[in-house]
mmCIF file as Biopython writes it, N, C-alpha, C and O atoms, coordinates in Angstrom:
data_model
#
loop_
_atom_site.group_PDB
_atom_site.id
_atom_site.type_symbol
_atom_site.label_atom_id
_atom_site.label_alt_id
_atom_site.label_comp_id
_atom_site.label_asym_id
_atom_site.label_entity_id
_atom_site.label_seq_id
_atom_site.pdbx_PDB_ins_code
_atom_site.Cartn_x
_atom_site.Cartn_y
_atom_site.Cartn_z
_atom_site.occupancy
_atom_site.B_iso_or_equiv
_atom_site.auth_seq_id
_atom_site.auth_asym_id
_atom_site.pdbx_PDB_model_num
ATOM 1   N N  . MET A ? 1  ? 44.102 25.282 78.730  1.0 0.0 1  A 1 
ATOM 2   C CA . MET A ? 1  ? 44.060 26.396 80.318  1.0 0.0 1  A 1 
ATOM 3   C C  . MET A ? 1  ? 42.606 26.656 79.970  1.0 0.0 1  A 1 
ATOM 4   O O  . MET A ? 1  ? 41.886 26.888 78.999  1.0 0.0 1  A 1 
ATOM 5   N N  . LYS A ? 2  ? 42.562 26.489 81.310  1.0 0.0 2  A 1 
ATOM 6   C CA . LYS A ? 2  ? 40.945 27.725 82.414  1.0 0.0 2  A 1 
ATOM 7   C C  . LYS A ? 2  ? 41.012 28.892 82.261  1.0 0.0 2  A 1 
ATOM 8   O O  . LYS A ? 2  ? 41.978 29.590 82.569  1.0 0.0 2  A 1 
ATOM 9   N N  . LYS A ? 3  ? 39.726 29.354 81.634  1.0 0.0 3  A 1 
ATOM 10  C CA . LYS A ? 3  ? 39.988 30.467 82.090  1.0 0.0 3  A 1 
ATOM 11  C C  . LYS A ? 3  ? 39.801 31.093 83.165  1.0 0.0 3  A 1 
ATOM 12  O O  . LYS A ? 3  ? 40.103 32.284 83.244  1.0 0.0 3  A 1 
ATOM 13  N N  . GLU A ? 4  ? 39.211 30.343 84.308  1.0 0.0 4  A 1 
ATOM 14  C CA . GLU A ? 4  ? 39.415 30.771 85.544  1.0 0.0 4  A 1 
ATOM 15  C C  . GLU A ? 4  ? 39.297 28.928 86.504  1.0 0.0 4  A 1 
ATOM 16  O O  . GLU A ? 4  ? 38.934 27.758 86.378  1.0 0.0 4  A 1 
ATOM 17  N N  . TYR A ? 5  ? 39.748 29.646 87.165  1.0 0.0 5  A 1 
ATOM 18  C CA . TYR A ? 5  ? 39.978 28.390 88.725  1.0 0.0 5  A 1 
ATOM 19  C C  . TYR A ? 5  ? 39.704 29.115 90.052  1.0 0.0 5  A 1 
ATOM 20  O O  . TYR A ? 5  ? 39.841 30.261 90.479  1.0 0.0 5  A 1 
ATOM 21  N N  . ASP A ? 6  ? 39.194 27.773 90.576  1.0 0.0 6  A 1 
ATOM 22  C CA . ASP A ? 6  ? 38.464 27.576 91.419  1.0 0.0 6  A 1 
ATOM 23  C C  . ASP A ? 6  ? 39.359 27.307 93.051  1.0 0.0 6  A 1 
ATOM 24  O O  . ASP A ? 6  ? 39.226 26.247 93.662  1.0 0.0 6  A 1 
ATOM 25  N N  . PHE A ? 7  ? 39.931 28.050 93.386  1.0 0.0 7  A 1 
ATOM 26  C CA . PHE A ? 7  ? 41.261 27.719 94.339  1.0 0.0 7  A 1 
ATOM 27  C C  . PHE A ? 7  ? 40.215 27.641 96.115  1.0 0.0 7  A 1 
ATOM 28  O O  . PHE A ? 7  ? 41.064 27.321 96.946  1.0 0.0 7  A 1 
ATOM 29  N N  . ASP A ? 8  ? 39.578 27.720 96.449  1.0 0.0 8  A 1 
ATOM 30  C CA . ASP A ? 8  ? 38.753 26.807 97.363  1.0 0.0 8  A 1 
ATOM 31  C C  . ASP A ? 8  ? 38.621 25.874 97.169  1.0 0.0 8  A 1 
ATOM 32  O O  . ASP A ? 8  ? 38.579 25.127 98.147  1.0 0.0 8  A 1 
ATOM 33  N N  . LYS A ? 9  ? 38.486 25.351 95.974  1.0 0.0 9  A 1 
ATOM 34  C CA . LYS A ? 9  ? 39.062 23.423 96.673  1.0 0.0 9  A 1 
ATOM 35  C C  . LYS A ? 9  ? 40.310 22.918 96.598  1.0 0.0 9  A 1 
ATOM 36  O O  . LYS A ? 9  ? 40.478 21.735 96.301  1.0 0.0 9  A 1 
ATOM 37  N N  . LEU A ? 10 ? 41.238 23.670 96.833  1.0 0.0 10 A 1 
ATOM 38  C CA . LEU A ? 10 ? 43.142 23.531 97.398  1.0 0.0 10 A 1 
ATOM 39  C C  . LEU A ? 10 ? 42.852 23.311 98.436  1.0 0.0 10 A 1 
ATOM 40  O O  . LEU A ? 10 ? 41.872 23.693 99.075  1.0 0.0 10 A 1 
ATOM 41  N N  . LYS A ? 11 ? 44.204 22.261 98.887  1.0 0.0 11 A 1 
ATOM 42  C CA . LYS A ? 11 ? 44.121 22.276 100.192 1.0 0.0 11 A 1 
ATOM 43  C C  . LYS A ? 11 ? 45.894 22.674 100.600 1.0 0.0 11 A 1 
ATOM 44  O O  . LYS A ? 11 ? 46.886 22.211 100.037 1.0 0.0 11 A 1 
ATOM 45  N N  . GLY A ? 12 ? 45.851 23.708 101.794 1.0 0.0 12 A 1 
ATOM 46  C CA . GLY A ? 12 ? 46.906 24.235 102.096 1.0 0.0 12 A 1 
ATOM 47  C C  . GLY A ? 12 ? 48.499 23.239 102.238 1.0 0.0 12 A 1 
ATOM 48  O O  . GLY A ? 12 ? 48.314 22.109 102.692 1.0 0.0 12 A 1 
ATOM 49  N N  . ARG A ? 13 ? 49.447 23.468 102.012 1.0 0.0 13 A 1 
ATOM 50  C CA . ARG A ? 13 ? 50.317 22.371 102.648 1.0 0.0 13 A 1 
ATOM 51  C C  . ARG A ? 13 ? 51.681 22.751 103.599 1.0 0.0 13 A 1 
ATOM 52  O O  . ARG A ? 13 ? 52.276 23.788 103.305 1.0 0.0 13 A 1 
ATOM 53  N N  . LYS A ? 14 ? 51.831 22.505 103.936 1.0 0.0 14 A 1 
ATOM 54  C CA . LYS A ? 14 ? 53.323 23.272 104.709 1.0 0.0 14 A 1 
ATOM 55  C C  . LYS A ? 14 ? 54.369 23.136 103.646 1.0 0.0 14 A 1 
ATOM 56  O O  . LYS A ? 14 ? 54.417 22.385 102.671 1.0 0.0 14 A 1 
ATOM 57  N N  . ASN A ? 15 ? 54.992 23.831 103.976 1.0 0.0 15 A 1 
ATOM 58  C CA . ASN A ? 15 ? 56.388 24.824 103.617 1.0 0.0 15 A 1 
ATOM 59  C C  . ASN A ? 15 ? 57.330 23.445 103.823 1.0 0.0 15 A 1 
ATOM 60  O O  . ASN A ? 15 ? 57.351 23.082 104.999 1.0 0.0 15 A 1 
ATOM 61  N N  . PRO A ? 16 ? 57.940 22.794 103.106 1.0 0.0 16 A 1 
ATOM 62  C CA . PRO A ? 16 ? 58.749 21.984 102.980 1.0 0.0 16 A 1 
ATOM 63  C C  . PRO A ? 16 ? 60.260 21.972 103.107 1.0 0.0 16 A 1 
ATOM 64  O O  . PRO A ? 16 ? 61.079 21.075 102.905 1.0 0.0 16 A 1 
ATOM 65  N N  . TYR A ? 17 ? 60.425 23.582 103.609 1.0 0.0 17 A 1 
ATOM 66  C CA . TYR A ? 17 ? 61.506 24.181 103.616 1.0 0.0 17 A 1 
ATOM 67  C C  . TYR A ? 17 ? 61.761 25.003 104.874 1.0 0.0 17 A 1 
ATOM 68  O O  . TYR A ? 17 ? 62.802 25.517 105.284 1.0 0.0 17 A 1 
ATOM 69  N N  . ALA A ? 18 ? 60.697 24.990 105.307 1.0 0.0 18 A 1 
ATOM 70  C CA . ALA A ? 18 ? 60.640 26.357 106.326 1.0 0.0 18 A 1 
ATOM 71  C C  . ALA A ? 18 ? 61.417 25.980 107.444 1.0 0.0 18 A 1 
ATOM 72  O O  . ALA A ? 18 ? 61.649 26.971 108.137 1.0 0.0 18 A 1 
ATOM 73  N N  . GLN A ? 19 ? 61.860 25.055 107.847 1.0 0.0 19 A 1 
ATOM 74  C CA . GLN A ? 19 ? 62.978 24.930 109.232 1.0 0.0 19 A 1 
ATOM 75  C C  . GLN A ? 19 ? 64.089 25.768 108.403 1.0 0.0 19 A 1 
ATOM 76  O O  . GLN A ? 19 ? 64.887 26.127 109.269 1.0 0.0 19 A 1 
ATOM 77  N N  . ARG A ? 20 ? 64.503 26.221 107.236 1.0 0.0 20 A 1 
ATOM 78  C CA . ARG A ? 20 ? 65.892 26.264 106.730 1.0 0.0 20 A 1 
ATOM 79  C C  . ARG A ? 20 ? 65.892 27.455 106.599 1.0 0.0 20 A 1 
ATOM 80  O O  . ARG A ? 20 ? 66.926 28.004 106.218 1.0 0.0 20 A 1 
ATOM 81  N N  . LEU A ? 21 ? 64.835 28.136 106.852 1.0 0.0 21 A 1 
ATOM 82  C CA . LEU A ? 21 ? 64.419 29.840 106.595 1.0 0.0 21 A 1 
ATOM 83  C C  . LEU A ? 21 ? 65.414 30.442 107.143 1.0 0.0 21 A 1 
ATOM 84  O O  . LEU A ? 21 ? 65.930 29.884 108.111 1.0 0.0 21 A 1 
ATOM 85  N N  . LYS A ? 22 ? 65.959 31.749 106.677 1.0 0.0 22 A 1 
ATOM 86  C CA . LYS A ? 22 ? 66.683 32.327 107.647 1.0 0.0 22 A 1 
ATOM 87  C C  . LYS A ? 22 ? 65.953 33.431 108.571 1.0 0.0 22 A 1 
ATOM 88  O O  . LYS A ? 22 ? 64.776 33.737 108.379 1.0 0.0 22 A 1 
ATOM 89  N N  . LYS A ? 23 ? 66.702 33.974 109.533 1.0 0.0 23 A 1 
ATOM 90  C CA . LYS A ? 23 ? 65.560 35.116 110.752 1.0 0.0 23 A 1 
ATOM 91  C C  . LYS A ? 23 ? 66.735 35.719 110.551 1.0 0.0 23 A 1 
ATOM 92  O O  . LYS A ? 23 ? 67.829 35.160 110.480 1.0 0.0 23 A 1 
ATOM 93  N N  . GLN A ? 24 ? 66.507 36.865 110.459 1.0 0.0 24 A 1 
ATOM 94  C CA . GLN A ? 24 ? 67.179 38.218 110.599 1.0 0.0 24 A 1 
ATOM 95  C C  . GLN A ? 24 ? 67.535 38.828 111.883 1.0 0.0 24 A 1 
ATOM 96  O O  . GLN A ? 24 ? 66.635 39.060 112.690 1.0 0.0 24 A 1 
ATOM 97  N N  . VAL A ? 25 ? 68.872 39.138 112.182 1.0 0.0 25 A 1 
ATOM 98  C CA . VAL A ? 25 ? 68.750 39.672 112.816 1.0 0.0 25 A 1 
ATOM 99  C C  . VAL A ? 25 ? 69.781 40.590 113.235 1.0 0.0 25 A 1 
ATOM 100 O O  . VAL A ? 25 ? 70.636 40.737 112.361 1.0 0.0 25 A 1 
ATOM 101 N N  . THR A ? 26 ? 70.003 41.329 114.406 1.0 0.0 26 A 1 
ATOM 102 C CA . THR A ? 26 ? 71.131 42.473 114.246 1.0 0.0 26 A 1 
ATOM 103 C C  . THR A ? 26 ? 72.203 41.954 115.262 1.0 0.0 26 A 1 
ATOM 104 O O  . THR A ? 26 ? 71.807 40.882 115.720 1.0 0.0 26 A 1 
ATOM 105 N N  . ILE A ? 27 ? 73.267 42.275 115.720 1.0 0.0 27 A 1 
ATOM 106 C CA . ILE A ? 27 ? 74.539 41.382 115.458 1.0 0.0 27 A 1 
ATOM 107 C C  . ILE A ? 27 ? 75.567 42.774 115.187 1.0 0.0 27 A 1 
ATOM 108 O O  . ILE A ? 27 ? 75.722 43.546 114.241 1.0 0.0 27 A 1 
ATOM 109 N N  . ARG A ? 28 ? 76.122 42.644 116.461 1.0 0.0 28 A 1 
ATOM 110 C CA . ARG A ? 28 ? 77.358 43.989 116.014 1.0 0.0 28 A 1 
ATOM 111 C C  . ARG A ? 28 ? 78.550 42.632 115.728 1.0 0.0 28 A 1 
ATOM 112 O O  . ARG A ? 28 ? 78.533 41.416 115.919 1.0 0.0 28 A 1 
ATOM 113 N N  . LEU A ? 29 ? 79.665 43.752 115.100 1.0 0.0 29 A 1 
ATOM 114 C CA . LEU A ? 29 ? 80.576 42.917 114.876 1.0 0.0 29 A 1 
ATOM 115 C C  . LEU A ? 29 ? 81.692 43.901 114.507 1.0 0.0 29 A 1 
ATOM 116 O O  . LEU A ? 29 ? 81.389 44.935 113.912 1.0 0.0 29 A 1 
ATOM 117 N N  . GLY A ? 30 ? 82.825 43.666 114.791 1.0 0.0 30 A 1 
ATOM 118 C CA . GLY A ? 30 ? 83.833 44.526 114.565 1.0 0.0 30 A 1 
ATOM 119 C C  . GLY A ? 30 ? 84.057 44.963 113.382 1.0 0.0 30 A 1 
ATOM 120 O O  . GLY A ? 30 ? 84.055 44.118 112.487 1.0 0.0 30 A 1 
ATOM 121 N N  . GLN A ? 31 ? 84.335 46.500 112.994 1.0 0.0 31 A 1 
ATOM 122 C CA . GLN A ? 31 ? 85.527 46.500 111.288 1.0 0.0 31 A 1 
ATOM 123 C C  . GLN A ? 31 ? 85.995 45.624 111.024 1.0 0.0 31 A 1 
ATOM 124 O O  . GLN A ? 31 ? 85.439 44.898 110.200 1.0 0.0 31 A 1 
ATOM 125 N N  . ASP A ? 32 ? 86.727 45.406 111.352 1.0 0.0 32 A 1 
ATOM 126 C CA . ASP A ? 32 ? 88.107 44.325 111.147 1.0 0.0 32 A 1 
ATOM 127 C C  . ASP A ? 32 ? 87.729 42.972 111.025 1.0 0.0 32 A 1 
ATOM 128 O O  . ASP A ? 32 ? 88.653 42.242 110.666 1.0 0.0 32 A 1 
ATOM 129 N N  . VAL A ? 33 ? 86.728 42.466 111.204 1.0 0.0 33 A 1 
ATOM 130 C CA . VAL A ? 33 ? 85.727 41.082 111.259 1.0 0.0 33 A 1 
ATOM 131 C C  . VAL A ? 33 ? 85.036 41.770 109.359 1.0 0.0 33 A 1 
ATOM 132 O O  . VAL A ? 33 ? 85.412 41.193 108.338 1.0 0.0 33 A 1 
ATOM 133 N N  . ILE A ? 34 ? 84.368 42.610 109.318 1.0 0.0 34 A 1 
ATOM 134 C CA . ILE A ? 34 ? 83.517 42.807 108.605 1.0 0.0 34 A 1 
ATOM 135 C C  . ILE A ? 34 ? 84.729 43.186 106.763 1.0 0.0 34 A 1 
ATOM 136 O O  . ILE A ? 34 ? 84.707 42.785 105.600 1.0 0.0 34 A 1 
ATOM 137 N N  . GLN A ? 35 ? 85.394 43.944 107.418 1.0 0.0 35 A 1 
ATOM 138 C CA . GLN A ? 35 ? 86.777 44.125 106.669 1.0 0.0 35 A 1 
ATOM 139 C C  . GLN A ? 35 ? 87.399 42.806 105.641 1.0 0.0 35 A 1 
ATOM 140 O O  . GLN A ? 35 ? 87.757 42.761 104.464 1.0 0.0 35 A 1 
ATOM 141 N N  . TYR A ? 36 ? 87.323 41.890 106.650 1.0 0.0 36 A 1 
ATOM 142 C CA . TYR A ? 36 ? 88.239 40.775 106.157 1.0 0.0 36 A 1 
ATOM 143 C C  . TYR A ? 36 ? 86.864 39.123 105.607 1.0 0.0 36 A 1 
ATOM 144 O O  . TYR A ? 36 ? 87.093 37.922 105.462 1.0 0.0 36 A 1 
ATOM 145 N N  . PHE A ? 37 ? 85.900 39.728 105.505 1.0 0.0 37 A 1 
ATOM 146 C CA . PHE A ? 37 ? 84.609 38.705 105.155 1.0 0.0 37 A 1 
ATOM 147 C C  . PHE A ? 37 ? 84.286 39.250 103.740 1.0 0.0 37 A 1 
ATOM 148 O O  . PHE A ? 37 ? 83.856 38.571 102.808 1.0 0.0 37 A 1 
ATOM 149 N N  . LYS A ? 38 ? 84.589 40.731 103.715 1.0 0.0 38 A 1 
ATOM 150 C CA . LYS A ? 38 ? 84.584 41.852 102.340 1.0 0.0 38 A 1 
ATOM 151 C C  . LYS A ? 38 ? 85.686 41.544 101.106 1.0 0.0 38 A 1 
ATOM 152 O O  . LYS A ? 38 ? 85.474 41.561 99.894  1.0 0.0 38 A 1 
ATOM 153 N N  . GLU A ? 39 ? 87.203 41.196 101.982 1.0 0.0 39 A 1 
ATOM 154 C CA . GLU A ? 39 ? 87.412 40.606 100.896 1.0 0.0 39 A 1 
ATOM 155 C C  . GLU A ? 39 ? 87.589 39.378 100.988 1.0 0.0 39 A 1 
ATOM 156 O O  . GLU A ? 39 ? 88.611 39.148 100.343 1.0 0.0 39 A 1 
ATOM 157 N N  . VAL A ? 40 ? 87.218 38.495 101.388 1.0 0.0 40 A 1 
ATOM 158 C CA . VAL A ? 40 ? 87.067 37.252 100.984 1.0 0.0 40 A 1 
ATOM 159 C C  . VAL A ? 40 ? 86.089 36.497 100.038 1.0 0.0 40 A 1 
ATOM 160 O O  . VAL A ? 40 ? 86.165 35.508 99.310  1.0 0.0 40 A 1 
ATOM 161 N N  . ALA A ? 41 ? 84.737 37.785 100.514 1.0 0.0 41 A 1 
ATOM 162 C CA . ALA A ? 41 ? 83.762 38.098 99.740  1.0 0.0 41 A 1 
ATOM 163 C C  . ALA A ? 41 ? 84.437 38.603 97.831  1.0 0.0 41 A 1 
ATOM 164 O O  . ALA A ? 41 ? 84.082 38.173 96.734  1.0 0.0 41 A 1 
ATOM 165 N N  . GLU A ? 42 ? 85.043 39.209 98.053  1.0 0.0 42 A 1 
ATOM 166 C CA . GLU A ? 42 ? 85.288 39.486 96.707  1.0 0.0 42 A 1 
ATOM 167 C C  . GLU A ? 42 ? 86.289 38.776 96.189  1.0 0.0 42 A 1 
ATOM 168 O O  . GLU A ? 42 ? 86.518 38.583 94.995  1.0 0.0 42 A 1 
ATOM 169 N N  . GLU A ? 43 ? 87.100 38.250 97.461  1.0 0.0 43 A 1 
ATOM 170 C CA . GLU A ? 43 ? 87.775 36.633 95.703  1.0 0.0 43 A 1 
ATOM 171 C C  . GLU A ? 43 ? 87.164 36.046 95.459  1.0 0.0 43 A 1 
ATOM 172 O O  . GLU A ? 43 ? 87.205 35.692 94.281  1.0 0.0 43 A 1 
ATOM 173 N N  . THR A ? 44 ? 85.700 35.236 96.683  1.0 0.0 44 A 1 
ATOM 174 C CA . THR A ? 44 ? 85.359 34.265 96.064  1.0 0.0 44 A 1 
ATOM 175 C C  . THR A ? 44 ? 83.576 34.041 95.312  1.0 0.0 44 A 1 
ATOM 176 O O  . THR A ? 44 ? 82.746 33.165 95.068  1.0 0.0 44 A 1 
ATOM 177 N N  . ASN A ? 45 ? 83.886 36.091 95.162  1.0 0.0 45 A 1 
ATOM 178 C CA . ASN A ? 45 ? 82.617 36.197 94.673  1.0 0.0 45 A 1 
ATOM 179 C C  . ASN A ? 45 ? 81.252 35.565 95.595  1.0 0.0 45 A 1 
ATOM 180 O O  . ASN A ? 45 ? 80.525 34.705 95.100  1.0 0.0 45 A 1 
ATOM 181 N N  . ILE A ? 46 ? 81.070 35.996 96.690  1.0 0.0 46 A 1 
ATOM 182 C CA . ILE A ? 46 ? 80.392 35.631 97.086  1.0 0.0 46 A 1 
ATOM 183 C C  . ILE A ? 46 ? 79.958 36.452 98.430  1.0 0.0 46 A 1 
ATOM 184 O O  . ILE A ? 46 ? 80.809 36.749 99.269  1.0 0.0 46 A 1 
ATOM 185 N N  . PRO A ? 47 ? 78.598 36.797 98.580  1.0 0.0 47 A 1 
ATOM 186 C CA . PRO A ? 47 ? 78.549 37.837 99.215  1.0 0.0 47 A 1 
ATOM 187 C C  . PRO A ? 47 ? 78.675 37.732 100.927 1.0 0.0 47 A 1 
ATOM 188 O O  . PRO A ? 47 ? 78.406 36.706 101.552 1.0 0.0 47 A 1 
ATOM 189 N N  . TYR A ? 48 ? 79.149 39.039 101.557 1.0 0.0 48 A 1 
ATOM 190 C CA . TYR A ? 48 ? 80.066 38.666 102.650 1.0 0.0 48 A 1 
ATOM 191 C C  . TYR A ? 48 ? 78.985 38.077 103.777 1.0 0.0 48 A 1 
ATOM 192 O O  . TYR A ? 48 ? 79.338 37.166 104.525 1.0 0.0 48 A 1 
ATOM 193 N N  . GLN A ? 49 ? 77.810 38.580 103.844 1.0 0.0 49 A 1 
ATOM 194 C CA . GLN A ? 49 ? 76.695 38.259 104.723 1.0 0.0 49 A 1 
ATOM 195 C C  . GLN A ? 49 ? 76.530 36.462 104.816 1.0 0.0 49 A 1 
ATOM 196 O O  . GLN A ? 49 ? 76.605 35.731 105.804 1.0 0.0 49 A 1 
ATOM 197 N N  . THR A ? 50 ? 76.314 36.172 103.558 1.0 0.0 50 A 1 
ATOM 198 C CA . THR A ? 50 ? 76.668 34.818 103.213 1.0 0.0 50 A 1 
ATOM 199 C C  . THR A ? 50 ? 77.661 34.078 103.968 1.0 0.0 50 A 1 
ATOM 200 O O  . THR A ? 50 ? 77.385 33.248 104.834 1.0 0.0 50 A 1 
ATOM 201 N N  . LEU A ? 51 ? 78.687 34.371 103.647 1.0 0.0 51 A 1 
ATOM 202 C CA . LEU A ? 51 ? 80.083 33.269 103.933 1.0 0.0 51 A 1 
ATOM 203 C C  . LEU A ? 51 ? 80.020 33.672 105.774 1.0 0.0 51 A 1 
ATOM 204 O O  . LEU A ? 51 ? 80.699 33.022 106.568 1.0 0.0 51 A 1 
ATOM 205 N N  . ILE A ? 52 ? 79.261 34.622 106.147 1.0 0.0 52 A 1 
ATOM 206 C CA . ILE A ? 52 ? 79.596 34.973 107.627 1.0 0.0 52 A 1 
ATOM 207 C C  . ILE A ? 52 ? 78.600 34.032 108.077 1.0 0.0 52 A 1 
ATOM 208 O O  . ILE A ? 52 ? 78.718 33.815 109.283 1.0 0.0 52 A 1 
ATOM 209 N N  . ASN A ? 53 ? 77.531 33.313 107.452 1.0 0.0 53 A 1 
ATOM 210 C CA . ASN A ? 53 ? 76.310 32.200 107.719 1.0 0.0 53 A 1 
ATOM 211 C C  . ASN A ? 53 ? 76.994 31.287 107.273 1.0 0.0 53 A 1 
ATOM 212 O O  . ASN A ? 53 ? 76.569 30.139 107.402 1.0 0.0 53 A 1 
ATOM 213 N N  . LEU A ? 54 ? 77.691 31.419 106.910 1.0 0.0 54 A 1 
ATOM 214 C CA . LEU A ? 54 ? 78.539 29.839 106.907 1.0 0.0 54 A 1 
ATOM 215 C C  . LEU A ? 54 ? 79.165 29.379 107.170 1.0 0.0 54 A 1 
ATOM 216 O O  . LEU A ? 54 ? 79.280 28.173 106.956 1.0 0.0 54 A 1 
ATOM 217 N N  . TYR A ? 55 ? 80.409 30.501 108.169 1.0 0.0 55 A 1 
ATOM 218 C CA . TYR A ? 55 ? 81.560 30.032 108.612 1.0 0.0 55 A 1 
ATOM 219 C C  . TYR A ? 55 ? 80.430 29.722 109.816 1.0 0.0 55 A 1 
ATOM 220 O O  . TYR A ? 55 ? 80.472 28.593 110.305 1.0 0.0 55 A 1 
ATOM 221 N N  . LEU A ? 56 ? 79.558 30.535 110.251 1.0 0.0 56 A 1 
ATOM 222 C CA . LEU A ? 56 ? 78.986 30.769 111.995 1.0 0.0 56 A 1 
ATOM 223 C C  . LEU A ? 56 ? 77.947 29.009 111.927 1.0 0.0 56 A 1 
ATOM 224 O O  . LEU A ? 56 ? 77.608 28.353 112.911 1.0 0.0 56 A 1 
ATOM 225 N N  . ARG A ? 57 ? 77.687 28.681 110.508 1.0 0.0 57 A 1 
ATOM 226 C CA . ARG A ? 57 ? 77.245 27.326 110.174 1.0 0.0 57 A 1 
ATOM 227 C C  . ARG A ? 57 ? 77.481 26.186 110.603 1.0 0.0 57 A 1 
ATOM 228 O O  . ARG A ? 57 ? 76.831 25.391 111.280 1.0 0.0 57 A 1 
ATOM 229 N N  . GLU A ? 58 ? 78.967 26.168 109.920 1.0 0.0 58 A 1 
ATOM 230 C CA . GLU A ? 58 ? 79.851 24.970 110.225 1.0 0.0 58 A 1 
ATOM 231 C C  . GLU A ? 58 ? 80.519 25.226 111.880 1.0 0.0 58 A 1 
ATOM 232 O O  . GLU A ? 58 ? 80.690 24.248 112.607 1.0 0.0 58 A 1 
ATOM 233 N N  . CYS A ? 59 ? 80.816 26.449 112.292 1.0 0.0 59 A 1 
ATOM 234 C CA . CYS A ? 59 ? 80.777 25.936 113.616 1.0 0.0 59 A 1 
ATOM 235 C C  . CYS A ? 59 ? 80.135 25.450 114.733 1.0 0.0 59 A 1 
ATOM 236 O O  . CYS A ? 59 ? 80.604 25.108 115.818 1.0 0.0 59 A 1 
ATOM 237 N N  . ALA A ? 60 ? 78.741 25.465 114.238 1.0 0.0 60 A 1 
ATOM 238 C CA . ALA A ? 60 ? 77.446 25.621 114.696 1.0 0.0 60 A 1 
ATOM 239 C C  . ALA A ? 60 ? 77.185 23.497 114.275 1.0 0.0 60 A 1 
ATOM 240 O O  . ALA A ? 60 ? 76.579 22.489 114.640 1.0 0.0 60 A 1 
ATOM 241 N N  . TYR A ? 61 ? 78.031 23.944 113.436 1.0 0.0 61 A 1 
ATOM 242 C CA . TYR A ? 61 ? 77.280 21.568 113.184 1.0 0.0 61 A 1 
ATOM 243 C C  . TYR A ? 61 ? 78.745 21.538 113.556 1.0 0.0 61 A 1 
ATOM 244 O O  . TYR A ? 61 ? 78.852 20.377 113.950 1.0 0.0 61 A 1 
ATOM 245 N N  . GLU A ? 62 ? 79.724 21.987 113.655 1.0 0.0 62 A 1 
ATOM 246 C CA . GLU A ? 62 ? 81.033 20.873 113.839 1.0 0.0 62 A 1 
ATOM 247 C C  . GLU A ? 62 ? 81.009 20.899 115.941 1.0 0.0 62 A 1 
ATOM 248 O O  . GLU A ? 62 ? 81.508 20.085 116.717 1.0 0.0 62 A 1 
ATOM 249 N N  . HIS A ? 63 ? 80.418 21.857 116.159 1.0 0.0 63 A 1 
ATOM 250 C CA . HIS A ? 63 ? 80.427 22.389 117.824 1.0 0.0 63 A 1 
ATOM 251 C C  . HIS A ? 63 ? 81.616 22.355 117.978 1.0 0.0 63 A 1 
ATOM 252 O O  . HIS A ? 63 ? 82.138 21.629 118.824 1.0 0.0 63 A 1 
ATOM 253 N N  . LYS A ? 64 ? 82.381 23.256 117.065 1.0 0.0 64 A 1 
ATOM 254 C CA . LYS A ? 64 ? 83.597 24.321 117.322 1.0 0.0 64 A 1 
ATOM 255 C C  . LYS A ? 64 ? 83.473 24.973 118.982 1.0 0.0 64 A 1 
ATOM 256 O O  . LYS A ? 64 ? 82.475 25.523 119.447 1.0 0.0 64 A 1 
ATOM 257 N N  . LYS A ? 65 ? 84.598 24.763 119.589 1.0 0.0 65 A 1 
ATOM 258 C CA . LYS A ? 65 ? 84.762 25.290 121.102 1.0 0.0 65 A 1 
ATOM 259 C C  . LYS A ? 65 ? 85.638 26.314 121.144 1.0 0.0 65 A 1 
ATOM 260 O O  . LYS A ? 65 ? 86.814 26.181 120.803 1.0 0.0 65 A 1 
ATOM 261 N N  . LEU A ? 66 ? 85.113 27.451 121.582 1.0 0.0 66 A 1 
ATOM 262 C CA . LEU A ? 66 ? 86.838 28.282 121.408 1.0 0.0 66 A 1 
ATOM 263 C C  . LEU A ? 66 ? 87.705 28.247 122.912 1.0 0.0 66 A 1 
ATOM 264 O O  . LEU A ? 66 ? 87.272 28.029 124.043 1.0 0.0 66 A 1 
ATOM 265 N N  . HIS A ? 67 ? 88.784 28.482 122.552 1.0 0.0 67 A 1 
ATOM 266 C CA . HIS A ? 67 ? 89.805 27.750 122.567 1.0 0.0 67 A 1 
ATOM 267 C C  . HIS A ? 67 ? 90.160 28.936 124.157 1.0 0.0 67 A 1 
ATOM 268 O O  . HIS A ? 67 ? 90.486 28.631 125.304 1.0 0.0 67 A 1 
ATOM 269 N N  . TRP A ? 68 ? 89.890 30.378 123.473 1.0 0.0 68 A 1 
ATOM 270 C CA . TRP A ? 68 ? 90.459 30.881 124.729 1.0 0.0 68 A 1 
ATOM 271 C C  . TRP A ? 68 ? 89.320 31.356 125.918 1.0 0.0 68 A 1 
ATOM 272 O O  . TRP A ? 68 ? 89.359 32.347 126.648 1.0 0.0 68 A 1 
ATOM 273 N N  . ALA A ? 69 ? 88.239 30.216 125.830 1.0 0.0 69 A 1 
ATOM 274 C CA . ALA A ? 69 ? 86.324 30.826 126.745 1.0 0.0 69 A 1 
ATOM 275 C C  . ALA A ? 69 ? 87.332 29.787 128.125 1.0 0.0 69 A 1 
ATOM 276 O O  . ALA A ? 69 ? 88.308 29.037 128.107 1.0 0.0 69 A 1 
ATOM 277 N N  . ALA A ? 70 ? 86.560 30.224 128.980 1.0 0.0 70 A 1 
ATOM 278 C CA . ALA A ? 70 ? 87.134 29.527 130.584 1.0 0.0 70 A 1 
ATOM 279 C C  . ALA A ? 70 ? 86.086 28.545 130.496 1.0 0.0 70 A 1 
ATOM 280 O O  . ALA A ? 70 ? 85.952 27.704 131.385 1.0 0.0 70 A 1 
#
C-alpha cells in the first residue's frame, strides 16, 4: 500500500445508481393511512415509509387507475 496517492489523475465516473435515488418530498397523509402502514410495518419488520414507497411504486409500474376517479 502506498503512503500517498495522487487523486488528480483519477477520472470521474457517473453514478450507475443515480436514476434509482430517492427524492425527499412532503406529502400529507391521513392519520388512518399512516396507522395502517405502521401496523403492517410492525408485522413485516419493514419501515412504514418503505412500505408506502413500495406500494406507490407498484401502482406506478402497473399503471393502476383509481376506480372512483372520473
